[in-house]
VOFI-354736 format. One line per field, with one value per residue (C-alpha): x, y, z; chain; residue number from 1. Coordinates in steps of 0.5 Angstrom, whole numbers, plus 500, padded with zeros to 3 digits. Layout:
<nodes>
x = [X, ...] $
y = [Y, ...] $
z = [Z, ...] $
ch = [A, ...] $
i = [NUM, ...] $
</nodes>
This chain:
<nodes>
x = [558, 561, 560, 560, 562, 559, 565, 568, 575, 576, 573, 574, 579, 579, 581, 586, 589, 589, 592, 598, 598, 599, 605, 608, 607, 610, 616, 617, 614, 619, 624, 622, 626, 632, 629, 628, 636, 638, 634, 637, 644, 642, 639, 645, 651, 650, 653, 646, 644, 644, 651, 655, 660, 664, 666, 659, 656, 660, 654, 649, 650, 652, 646, 641, 644, 646, 643, 636, 635, 638, 633, 627, 629, 631, 624, 620, 624, 622, 615, 615, 619, 622, 629, 631, 627, 630, 637, 636, 632, 638, 643, 638, 637, 645, 645, 639, 643, 649, 646, 643, 646, 639, 636, 634, 627, 623, 628, 628, 621, 621, 627, 626, 620, 621, 627, 624, 618, 622, 626, 620, 617, 624, 624, 618, 620, 625, 622, 622, 627, 633, 637, 639, 645, 645, 640, 644, 649, 642, 639, 646, 648, 641, 640, 647, 645, 638, 641, 647, 643, 637, 643, 645, 638, 637, 644, 643, 635, 631, 636, 635, 628, 627, 631, 627, 620, 623, 625, 619, 615, 620, 618, 611, 612, 616, 610, 605, 609, 611, 604, 601, 597, 601, 595, 590, 593, 589, 583, 585, 589, 584, 579, 584, 586, 579, 578, 585, 589, 593, 599, 599, 599, 604, 609, 609, 609, 611, 616, 621, 620, 620, 627, 630, 628, 630, 637, 638, 635, 635, 628, 621, 614, 612, 613, 607, 602, 599, 602, 599, 595, 591, 585, 584, 584, 580, 574, 575, 574, 568, 565, 567, 563, 558, 557, 551, 551, 556, 560, 561, 563, 568, 571, 576, 579, 580, 583, 588, 590, 590, 594, 599, 599, 599, 593, 589, 585, 581, 577, 575, 569, 567, 567, 563, 558, 557, 560, 560, 565, 570, 570, 573, 579, 580, 580, 584, 589, 589, 591, 596, 600, 599, 602, 608, 609, 609, 613, 618, 618, 619, 621, 628, 625, 618, 614, 611, 606, 603, 604, 605, 611, 614, 612, 616, 622, 623, 622, 628, 631, 629, 622, 619, 615, 612, 610, 607, 603, 601, 598, 595, 591, 590, 586, 583, 580, 578, 574, 571, 568, 566, 563, 559, 557, 555, 551, 547, 545, 538, 539, 543, 549, 551, 545, 545, 550, 545, 544, 552, 553, 547, 550, 557, 554, 550, 557, 560, 555, 555, 563, 562, 556, 551, 548, 552, 550, 554, 549, 544, 549, 552, 545, 542, 536, 538, 539, 545, 546, 553, 550, 548, 554, 557, 564, 567, 572, 574, 577, 585, 587, 584, 588, 586, 588, 589, 593, 600, 599, 602, 597, 589, 590, 595, 590, 584, 588, 590, 583, 580, 585, 584, 576, 578, 582, 577, 572, 577, 580, 587, 589, 586, 591, 590, 595, 595, 598, 598, 593, 598, 602, 595, 595, 589, 591, 586, 579, 577, 579, 577, 578, 575, 569, 573, 578, 574, 574, 581, 583, 578, 582, 588, 583, 578, 577, 576, 570, 570, 568, 568, 568, 567, 570, 577, 576, 570, 566, 560, 563, 568, 563, 560, 566, 567, 560, 562, 569, 565, 560, 565, 570, 565, 567, 562, 561, 563, 571, 576, 579, 586, 583, 578, 583, 578, 581, 579, 578, 571, 568, 571, 569, 562, 561, 564, 558, 553, 556, 556, 548, 549, 546, 539, 539, 539, 532, 530, 530, 530, 537, 533, 529, 530, 532, 526, 525, 528, 523, 524, 524, 530, 534, 530, 532, 530, 535, 541, 545, 551, 554, 553, 552, 556, 563, 564, 562, 557, 553, 554, 551, 545, 544, 544, 539, 535, 534, 532, 527, 524, 522, 518, 523, 526, 524, 528, 530, 534, 538, 541, 542, 546, 551, 551, 553, 559, 561, 562, 566, 567, 563, 569, 570, 575, 575, 572, 566, 562, 556, 553, 547, 544, 545, 541, 537, 534, 531, 524, 525, 526, 519, 522, 528, 532, 538, 541, 547, 551, 557, 562, 566, 571, 571, 570, 574, 572, 576, 582, 580, 577, 570, 567, 561, 556, 551, 546, 543, 536, 534, 529, 529, 535, 534, 541, 544, 542, 543, 550, 553, 550, 554, 560, 560, 560, 566, 570, 570, 575, 572, 565, 568, 571, 564, 561, 566, 565, 557, 554, 547, 543, 541, 548, 549, 542, 545, 551, 547, 542, 542, 540, 533, 534] $
y = [205, 210, 217, 224, 230, 237, 240, 246, 246, 253, 256, 251, 253, 246, 243, 248, 247, 239, 240, 244, 239, 233, 237, 238, 231, 229, 232, 229, 222, 219, 221, 219, 213, 218, 222, 216, 214, 221, 220, 213, 215, 221, 217, 212, 216, 223, 224, 224, 218, 210, 208, 215, 215, 221, 218, 216, 222, 226, 224, 227, 235, 233, 229, 234, 240, 238, 231, 232, 238, 236, 230, 234, 239, 234, 230, 237, 239, 232, 232, 239, 237, 230, 228, 234, 238, 234, 236, 243, 243, 240, 245, 251, 248, 248, 255, 256, 251, 255, 262, 260, 256, 252, 246, 249, 244, 250, 253, 246, 246, 252, 252, 245, 246, 253, 252, 246, 250, 256, 250, 247, 254, 255, 248, 250, 256, 253, 246, 244, 250, 247, 245, 237, 235, 241, 238, 236, 242, 246, 242, 241, 249, 251, 247, 249, 256, 256, 252, 256, 263, 260, 257, 265, 267, 262, 264, 271, 272, 266, 264, 270, 270, 263, 264, 270, 266, 260, 265, 268, 261, 259, 265, 264, 256, 259, 264, 258, 254, 260, 262, 255, 255, 250, 245, 249, 248, 241, 246, 247, 240, 235, 238, 239, 232, 230, 234, 231, 237, 233, 233, 241, 242, 236, 236, 243, 246, 242, 237, 243, 246, 240, 238, 245, 244, 237, 239, 244, 241, 233, 233, 236, 236, 239, 232, 229, 234, 231, 224, 222, 216, 217, 221, 217, 210, 213, 215, 208, 204, 208, 206, 199, 199, 204, 204, 200, 195, 196, 202, 197, 191, 195, 199, 193, 192, 200, 201, 196, 199, 206, 205, 200, 201, 208, 209, 215, 216, 210, 213, 219, 216, 215, 222, 224, 219, 224, 231, 232, 227, 231, 234, 228, 228, 235, 234, 228, 232, 238, 233, 229, 236, 238, 232, 233, 240, 238, 232, 236, 230, 230, 226, 226, 225, 225, 219, 216, 213, 215, 208, 207, 203, 209, 214, 210, 209, 216, 218, 221, 217, 222, 222, 215, 216, 223, 220, 214, 218, 223, 217, 214, 220, 223, 216, 216, 223, 222, 215, 218, 224, 220, 215, 220, 223, 216, 214, 221, 220, 220, 216, 210, 211, 206, 202, 200, 201, 206, 210, 210, 212, 217, 221, 221, 224, 229, 231, 231, 236, 241, 241, 243, 248, 246, 240, 234, 230, 224, 224, 220, 215, 214, 213, 210, 215, 215, 207, 204, 202, 199, 192, 193, 197, 196, 197, 198, 192, 187, 191, 190, 195, 198, 203, 205, 213, 217, 223, 220, 214, 210, 209, 208, 207, 201, 198, 199, 196, 190, 188, 189, 185, 179, 180, 180, 174, 170, 171, 168, 174, 173, 177, 184, 188, 192, 197, 204, 210, 218, 222, 226, 220, 218, 217, 216, 208, 205, 202, 203, 209, 208, 214, 216, 221, 227, 226, 223, 230, 231, 224, 225, 230, 226, 219, 222, 215, 211, 209, 212, 209, 213, 210, 212, 206, 203, 196, 193, 198, 195, 199, 193, 188, 192, 193, 185, 184, 189, 186, 179, 182, 186, 180, 175, 172, 174, 181, 187, 188, 193, 188, 189, 188, 193, 198, 201, 207, 206, 213, 215, 208, 207, 214, 213, 206, 210, 215, 208, 205, 212, 212, 220, 226, 227, 222, 217, 217, 213, 205, 199, 196, 189, 191, 188, 194, 197, 196, 202, 206, 206, 213, 215, 218, 220, 224, 231, 230, 229, 235, 234, 241, 244, 252, 252, 255, 254, 249, 253, 254, 247, 245, 249, 246, 239, 241, 245, 239, 235, 240, 240, 233, 234, 230, 235, 242, 249, 247, 241, 245, 250, 243, 241, 247, 246, 239, 241, 247, 241, 236, 236, 231, 230, 223, 222, 220, 227, 226, 230, 227, 233, 232, 234, 234, 229, 234, 236, 229, 231, 235, 229, 227, 221, 218, 222, 223, 228, 228, 234, 233, 239, 237, 243, 241, 246, 247, 243, 245, 245, 238, 238, 235, 233, 230, 232, 227, 230, 225, 225, 218, 216, 210, 205, 207, 211, 204, 202, 209, 210, 203, 203, 210, 207, 201, 206, 210, 204, 202, 207, 205, 207, 213, 214, 213, 218, 223, 221, 221, 225, 223, 223, 216, 214, 216, 213, 207, 207, 209, 204, 200, 206, 205, 197] $
z = [161, 156, 157, 154, 159, 158, 161, 157, 158, 155, 161, 167, 172, 175, 169, 167, 174, 173, 166, 170, 175, 171, 167, 173, 175, 169, 170, 177, 177, 172, 176, 183, 183, 183, 189, 193, 191, 194, 200, 201, 201, 205, 210, 211, 210, 212, 219, 222, 218, 220, 218, 217, 212, 210, 203, 201, 203, 198, 193, 197, 195, 187, 187, 190, 186, 179, 178, 180, 177, 170, 170, 171, 166, 161, 162, 162, 155, 153, 154, 150, 144, 145, 146, 142, 147, 153, 151, 150, 157, 161, 158, 160, 167, 168, 167, 173, 177, 177, 178, 185, 191, 193, 189, 183, 182, 180, 176, 172, 172, 168, 164, 161, 158, 156, 152, 149, 147, 144, 140, 137, 135, 131, 128, 125, 122, 118, 117, 110, 108, 109, 103, 103, 106, 111, 116, 121, 121, 122, 127, 132, 131, 132, 139, 141, 140, 143, 149, 150, 150, 155, 160, 160, 161, 166, 170, 170, 170, 172, 177, 182, 180, 182, 188, 191, 190, 194, 199, 199, 200, 205, 209, 208, 211, 217, 218, 218, 223, 227, 228, 229, 222, 218, 220, 217, 210, 210, 209, 202, 201, 202, 198, 192, 193, 191, 185, 182, 184, 188, 183, 182, 190, 192, 186, 184, 191, 196, 193, 191, 198, 202, 198, 200, 207, 208, 205, 210, 216, 214, 214, 212, 214, 207, 204, 209, 208, 202, 202, 209, 208, 215, 213, 207, 211, 217, 212, 209, 216, 217, 211, 213, 220, 218, 211, 207, 201, 195, 199, 205, 201, 197, 203, 206, 200, 198, 205, 204, 197, 200, 206, 203, 196, 197, 192, 195, 189, 191, 197, 193, 190, 198, 199, 193, 195, 201, 200, 208, 209, 206, 213, 216, 211, 213, 220, 220, 216, 221, 226, 223, 221, 228, 231, 226, 228, 235, 235, 230, 225, 218, 212, 209, 202, 198, 199, 193, 192, 199, 202, 209, 207, 203, 208, 213, 208, 208, 215, 218, 224, 229, 227, 227, 233, 231, 224, 226, 231, 226, 221, 227, 230, 223, 221, 228, 228, 220, 222, 228, 224, 218, 223, 226, 219, 217, 223, 223, 216, 215, 208, 208, 203, 199, 200, 193, 187, 184, 190, 191, 184, 184, 191, 187, 181, 185, 188, 182, 179, 185, 184, 177, 179, 173, 171, 168, 162, 165, 170, 166, 164, 172, 174, 169, 167, 160, 159, 158, 151, 153, 152, 145, 143, 136, 135, 128, 129, 135, 141, 141, 146, 152, 156, 164, 164, 171, 172, 173, 170, 176, 181, 180, 173, 174, 179, 175, 169, 173, 175, 168, 165, 170, 168, 160, 161, 165, 159, 155, 151, 152, 146, 148, 151, 157, 159, 164, 162, 164, 161, 158, 155, 151, 144, 139, 138, 143, 142, 149, 154, 161, 166, 173, 172, 173, 168, 162, 159, 159, 156, 150, 146, 145, 144, 140, 136, 142, 146, 153, 159, 166, 173, 180, 183, 182, 185, 183, 178, 174, 168, 168, 167, 161, 158, 158, 155, 150, 148, 148, 143, 139, 138, 137, 130, 125, 127, 123, 123, 122, 117, 113, 106, 107, 108, 113, 117, 125, 127, 125, 126, 133, 135, 132, 136, 142, 141, 140, 147, 150, 151, 151, 148, 146, 140, 146, 149, 155, 153, 158, 158, 157, 152, 145, 140, 137, 129, 126, 121, 114, 113, 118, 112, 106, 099, 102, 107, 103, 100, 096, 096, 103, 103, 110, 110, 118, 123, 126, 120, 118, 124, 123, 116, 118, 124, 119, 115, 121, 123, 116, 117, 123, 127, 132, 134, 134, 141, 139, 134, 140, 143, 138, 138, 146, 145, 140, 145, 150, 146, 139, 134, 129, 128, 123, 116, 114, 118, 124, 127, 130, 135, 141, 149, 153, 156, 149, 148, 149, 143, 138, 135, 131, 129, 123, 120, 115, 110, 108, 103, 103, 097, 099, 106, 112, 118, 124, 130, 126, 123, 115, 115, 108, 111, 116, 119, 123, 128, 132, 135, 140, 144, 142, 135, 136, 136, 129, 126, 129, 128, 120, 120, 123, 117, 112, 115, 116, 109, 105, 099, 101, 103, 096, 093, 098, 095, 088, 088, 083, 085, 092, 090, 090, 097, 099, 097, 101, 107, 106, 112, 116, 113, 114] $
ch = [A, A, A, A, A, A, A, A, A, A, A, A, A, A, A, A, A, A, A, A, A, A, A, A, A, A, A, A, A, A, A, A, A, A, A, A, A, A, A, A, A, A, A, A, A, A, A, A, A, A, A, A, A, A, A, A, A, A, A, A, A, A, A, A, A, A, A, A, A, A, A, A, A, A, A, A, A, A, A, A, A, A, A, A, A, A, A, A, A, A, A, A, A, A, A, A, A, A, A, A, A, A, A, A, A, A, A, A, A, A, A, A, A, A, A, A, A, A, A, A, A, A, A, A, A, A, A, A, A, A, A, A, A, A, A, A, A, A, A, A, A, A, A, A, A, A, A, A, A, A, A, A, A, A, A, A, A, A, A, A, A, A, A, A, A, A, A, A, A, A, A, A, A, A, A, A, A, A, A, A, A, A, A, A, A, A, A, A, A, A, A, A, A, A, A, A, A, A, A, A, A, A, A, A, A, A, A, A, A, A, A, A, A, A, A, A, A, A, A, A, A, A, A, A, A, A, A, A, A, A, A, A, A, A, A, A, A, A, A, A, A, A, A, A, A, A, A, A, A, A, A, A, A, A, A, A, A, A, A, A, A, A, A, A, A, A, A, A, A, A, A, A, A, A, A, A, A, A, A, A, A, A, A, A, A, A, A, A, A, A, A, A, A, A, A, A, A, A, A, A, A, A, A, A, A, A, A, A, A, A, A, A, A, A, A, A, A, A, A, A, A, A, A, A, A, A, A, A, A, A, A, A, A, A, A, A, A, A, A, A, A, A, A, A, A, A, A, A, A, A, A, A, A, A, A, A, A, A, A, A, A, A, A, A, A, A, A, A, A, A, A, A, A, A, A, A, A, A, A, A, A, A, A, A, A, A, A, A, A, A, A, A, A, A, A, A, A, A, A, A, A, A, A, A, A, A, A, A, A, A, A, A, A, A, A, A, A, A, A, A, A, A, A, A, A, A, A, A, A, A, A, A, A, A, A, A, A, A, A, A, A, A, A, A, A, A, A, A, A, A, A, A, A, A, A, A, A, A, A, A, A, A, A, A, A, A, A, A, A, A, A, A, A, A, A, A, A, A, A, A, A, A, A, A, A, A, A, A, A, A, A, A, A, A, A, A, A, A, A, A, A, A, A, A, A, A, A, A, A, A, A, A, A, A, A, A, A, A, A, A, A, A, A, A, A, A, A, A, A, A, A, A, A, A, A, A, A, A, A, A, A, A, A, A, A, A, A, A, A, A, A, A, A, A, A, A, A, A, A, A, A, A, A, A, A, A, A, A, A, A, A, A, A, A, A, A, A, A, A, A, A, A, A, A, A, A, A, A, A, A, A, A, A, A, A, A, A, A, A, A, A, A, A, A, A, A, A, A, A, A, A, A, A, A, A, A, A, A, A, A, A, A, A, A, A, A, A, A, A, A, A, A, A, A, A, A, A, A, A, A, A, A, A, A, A, A, A, A, A, A, A, A, A, A, A, A, A, A, A, A, A, A, A, A, A, A, A, A, A, A, A, A, A, A, A, A] $
i = [1, 2, 3, 4, 5, 6, 7, 8, 9, 10, 11, 12, 13, 14, 15, 16, 17, 18, 19, 20, 21, 22, 23, 24, 25, 26, 27, 28, 29, 30, 31, 32, 33, 34, 35, 36, 37, 38, 39, 40, 41, 42, 43, 44, 45, 46, 47, 48, 49, 50, 51, 52, 53, 54, 55, 56, 57, 58, 59, 60, 61, 62, 63, 64, 65, 66, 67, 68, 69, 70, 71, 72, 73, 74, 75, 76, 77, 78, 79, 80, 81, 82, 83, 84, 85, 86, 87, 88, 89, 90, 91, 92, 93, 94, 95, 96, 97, 98, 99, 100, 101, 102, 103, 104, 105, 106, 107, 108, 109, 110, 111, 112, 113, 114, 115, 116, 117, 118, 119, 120, 121, 122, 123, 124, 125, 126, 127, 128, 129, 130, 131, 132, 133, 134, 135, 136, 137, 138, 139, 140, 141, 142, 143, 144, 145, 146, 147, 148, 149, 150, 151, 152, 153, 154, 155, 156, 157, 158, 159, 160, 161, 162, 163, 164, 165, 166, 167, 168, 169, 170, 171, 172, 173, 174, 175, 176, 177, 178, 179, 180, 181, 182, 183, 184, 185, 186, 187, 188, 189, 190, 191, 192, 193, 194, 195, 196, 197, 198, 199, 200, 201, 202, 203, 204, 205, 206, 207, 208, 209, 210, 211, 212, 213, 214, 215, 216, 217, 218, 219, 220, 221, 222, 223, 224, 225, 226, 227, 228, 229, 230, 231, 232, 233, 234, 235, 236, 237, 238, 239, 240, 241, 242, 243, 244, 245, 246, 247, 248, 249, 250, 251, 252, 253, 254, 255, 256, 257, 258, 259, 260, 261, 262, 263, 264, 265, 266, 267, 268, 269, 270, 271, 272, 273, 274, 275, 276, 277, 278, 279, 280, 281, 282, 283, 284, 285, 286, 287, 288, 289, 290, 291, 292, 293, 294, 295, 296, 297, 298, 299, 300, 301, 302, 303, 304, 305, 306, 307, 308, 309, 310, 311, 312, 313, 314, 315, 316, 317, 318, 319, 320, 321, 322, 323, 324, 325, 326, 327, 328, 329, 330, 331, 332, 333, 334, 335, 336, 337, 338, 339, 340, 341, 342, 343, 344, 345, 346, 347, 348, 349, 350, 351, 352, 353, 354, 355, 356, 357, 358, 359, 360, 361, 362, 363, 364, 365, 366, 367, 368, 369, 370, 371, 372, 373, 374, 375, 376, 377, 378, 379, 380, 381, 382, 383, 384, 385, 386, 387, 388, 389, 390, 391, 392, 393, 394, 395, 396, 397, 398, 399, 400, 401, 402, 403, 404, 405, 406, 407, 408, 409, 410, 411, 412, 413, 414, 415, 416, 417, 418, 419, 420, 421, 422, 423, 424, 425, 426, 427, 428, 429, 430, 431, 432, 433, 434, 435, 436, 437, 438, 439, 440, 441, 442, 443, 444, 445, 446, 447, 448, 449, 450, 451, 452, 453, 454, 455, 456, 457, 458, 459, 460, 461, 462, 463, 464, 465, 466, 467, 468, 469, 470, 471, 472, 473, 474, 475, 476, 477, 478, 479, 480, 481, 482, 483, 484, 485, 486, 487, 488, 489, 490, 491, 492, 493, 494, 495, 496, 497, 498, 499, 500, 501, 502, 503, 504, 505, 506, 507, 508, 509, 510, 511, 512, 513, 514, 515, 516, 517, 518, 519, 520, 521, 522, 523, 524, 525, 526, 527, 528, 529, 530, 531, 532, 533, 534, 535, 536, 537, 538, 539, 540, 541, 542, 543, 544, 545, 546, 547, 548, 549, 550, 551, 552, 553, 554, 555, 556, 557, 558, 559, 560, 561, 562, 563, 564, 565, 566, 567, 568, 569, 570, 571, 572, 573, 574, 575, 576, 577, 578, 579, 580, 581, 582, 583, 584, 585, 586, 587, 588, 589, 590, 591, 592, 593, 594, 595, 596, 597, 598, 599, 600, 601, 602, 603, 604, 605, 606, 607, 608, 609, 610, 611, 612, 613, 614, 615, 616, 617, 618, 619, 620, 621, 622, 623, 624, 625, 626, 627, 628, 629, 630, 631, 632, 633, 634, 635, 636, 637, 638, 639, 640, 641, 642, 643, 644, 645, 646, 647, 648, 649, 650, 651, 652, 653, 654, 655, 656, 657, 658, 659, 660, 661, 662, 663, 664, 665, 666, 667, 668, 669, 670, 671, 672, 673, 674, 675, 676] $
</nodes>
C-alpha cells in the first residue's frame, strides 16, 4: 500500500547521513567496474600475482594513481553540474593527485563535487547576461579558469590536508589492529547497514582506506568489514529452520540472493522483525573480522556487490583459506545466535504476514524514536484503500528505487515486472534506479520503508509504495491490482487531447492510494465505498480571494472553513500543520491539499472540503500555489473526494476555468463531482 512518512528531513540525522552516503556511493558505484579491472590486473600481473608479468604490471600504478581518482572526480562533478561539472571536477582532481603521493580517492570525492558546485554557482551569476555570440567563449574560459584555480588549490592546500587525514585514519586502523579492537567495529557497522548507512561506511571510508592499504600491502582486511556475506546469511538460515509462516517461507530464497547475488538489503527486514537479532549480525561480524586478523587474510580490491563470488574474485592469492574461514565462521556464529533468539522467543515471529509487518514496523518506530504515520499502512490499522485507488491516468512507468540503484531495486523491479507481465500489461515499464537519480517522471515509485522519505521530494507527482520485503512483498500484488484498475479501458485517463498536466492529478491519486492521514478513517478493505454525502463542498466553504500570504496562514484559513462547518475540531488544524512539516502537500498545477495526520482521524466529525483561491499565488515551500483545498474524510469517502479533485486538476481547461471564475457557483460547478 502506498504510504506517507512522518520523517522530518530537516532534523533527521539518520536521513542526512543516508543522503551523504548516497552521494558518496554515487561517485564510487558507477566506477566499480574500473576498480574491478584494476583488481584483476593487480591479481594477475604483479610479482606476487597469479601470472607475474613485468610489462603488464606497469598498468597497476597509473590506474590507481591517476585513472581511478580522475573517474571519481569526474563522476562527482557530473552529479552536481552535469558534464560541465564533471570536466572541471576532473581537472581539479588532477591537482590533488599531483599534490600527494598516495591514491587520492578522498581528495577526488572532495574536489570533484566542490569544483562543480563553484562552477554551477558562477554560471548562475552570468546566466542570461551574456551577449549573443559570446556564450561559448564565456563558457569555455570560465570553466578553464575555475578548474585551473581549483587544481592549484587542490595541489597546494587540499592535497596536504587529505594526506594528513589519510595518515591519521591509517594510524587509527593500525591501532585497532594492534590492540585487537578491529573486530569490535562490527558493533557499529552491522547496525549501520540495517539503517541503510552502509554506503557512507563502506564507500565513504573503508574503500578509500582499503585501496591505499592494498596498494602498499597487496591486500586489505578493510574491504571485507562491511561486505562479508556471512552474518546476513546466518540470520536467514536461522529463519529457515526456526522461523514461522511468511518469514520461514521467504528465508531460503532470500539467503540465495543475499549470499550469491550479494544483495545484503534483503535480510534487513528479518532483523527489523526481531530487533534483538541484530546481536546475531554483530556476533557474526566480530567473528569474521577476528578470523581475518588472525589469518592475515584480505582482499585485493573492493567486493561489490557483497556476493561470495565477488568476495573470492577479489581475494588475495594467499588469503583464500582465511577469507573462506571468515565467511564460514561468521555465518555459523550468526546462525547460532539467531537460532537461540528465535527458539527462545515467546511470540512466534512471522507466524502471519501481519505479525511480520507489525514487528518490523515496531522496530522502525523505535529507530525513529517516535510514532510513525506509516505504521497504520504497514499493519492495516487504517485500512488499505489501495484496491480502490484511482490514478489520474493509466500507469505507464514504475520505478523501484534503492540507495545505490543496483541491488535491491534491481531485484524488486525484476519480481514486479514479471507479475505485471503475467497480468497482461506488457506496455507498463518497470525499471530500477538509485534514489539520487530519480526524476518526477514516474507514475509509481516503490522503495524500502526506510527510504521512502528520501524518494518523495524528487518524485512528488508519483504514487509512493513502501515495502519491507524485497522478494515477495504483498505490496506487489496490490500494485498489480492498481495497474489493472487504472489501465482498464474506460477509466479516466491522462489523455493527450485534454492537455492534462500529470503532476497534480497523479499526486492527488497517490494520496488516494496511500490510505494515510486523518482524511482516511478506518474502513474494511472489502467493504464497498460508502456513498458520499451531498454537502461535502458547500458555498460557504469556497473563497475566491484568500487573505493568507504564507503557507501556514493558508493552512489555517482552509482549516477554519472546515471547523466552521462542524466537520473537524481545533486539534485537526494543528494536525494539518504537523502533516505539512512532515511531507509537503503541494501537488503541482498550483494545487496544495493540506490535511491532517493519521493520528488526527478521531478529530473528524464528517467529511468536508474547503476551496480557497489565491489569484496572486503564495509561496509553498518554493512552489507557487493558487488553490488550497482542505480535505477531511471519514471511512473511505476520501477516495471519492481525492479522485474527484484529481479529475479537475488533470484537465488544463478546467484549471484555467478555476483561475478565471468570478463566482462561487462556477467553482462549485467544476467541483460538482465531489458532492456526486
